[in-house]
Structures are given as structure tokens and as C-alpha cells.
C-alpha positions in Angstrom: 11.3 4.6 -11.5 9.3 7.6 -10.3 6.4 6.9 -7.9 3.0 8.4 -8.6 2.0 11.2 -6.3 0.9 10.0 -2.9 -2.7 11.0 -2.1 -2.7 13.5 0.7 -5.9 12.4 2.3 -6.6 12.3 6.0 -9.0 9.5 5.3 -6.2 7.2 4.0 -7.0 3.5 4.5 -4.7 1.7 7.0 -4.0 -2.0 7.2 -2.0 -3.7 9.9 0.0 -6.7 8.7 2.2 -9.4 10.2 4.5 -9.5 7.2 7.0 -7.1 5.7 6.3 -8.5 2.2 2.8 -8.1 0.9 0.7 -7.2 -2.1 -2.0 -4.7 -2.8 -4.6 -4.6 -5.6 -6.8 -1.8 -4.4 -10.5 -2.4 -4.1 -11.9 -5.9 -4.7 -13.1 -6.7 -8.2 -12.7 -4.5 -11.3 -12.5 -1.2 -9.4 -9.0 -2.0 -8.0 -5.6 -1.4 -9.6 -3.0 -3.8 -10.9 -1.6 -6.1 -8.2 1.7 -4.8 -6.9 4.1 -6.5 -4.5 5.5 -4.3 -1.7 8.5 -4.9 0.5 9.0 -2.8 3.6 12.7 -3.5 3.7 14.1 -2.2 7.0 11.1 0.1 7.7 7.9 -0.8 9.6 5.5 0.7 7.1 4.9 1.2 3.4 2.4 3.1 1.2 0.9 1.6 -1.9 2.0 3.8 -4.9 -1.4 3.3 -6.6 -4.0 3.8 -3.9 -2.0 5.3 -1.1 -3.1 2.6 1.3 -0.8 2.5 4.4 0.5 -0.9 5.5 1.9 -0.9 9.1 3.8 -3.9 10.6 2.1 -5.1 13.8 
């Protein structure tokens, strides 16, 4: 599976999380994207392939 192009935006949204397994659905309501489940595996961060939100493990 090929990932969509990651947005190269210096204003990328960052969220700190306590879990390596999480989900992202973009913005709240109908303006978001399909809910995706993300797993950091052995890394400490992951980027949502839809909205490029960066999740960082605390």
C-alpha cells in the first residue's frame, strides 16, 4: 500500500500522546477524514497519512 504524499507544511499539527496505538479522523465533524488506526511500532512518533498530523509519544 502506498502512502499519500505527506504535506510539507511547517504549520503541521502536533499531538502528544501516552499510547503507541491511536486513531485519527482529522478535524471534528464532517470536515475530517475517514478514521484510521495508527501504530507507532518501535518508533516514538507517527504521521497520519491523510492529514499529516504528527503524533509524538510523551
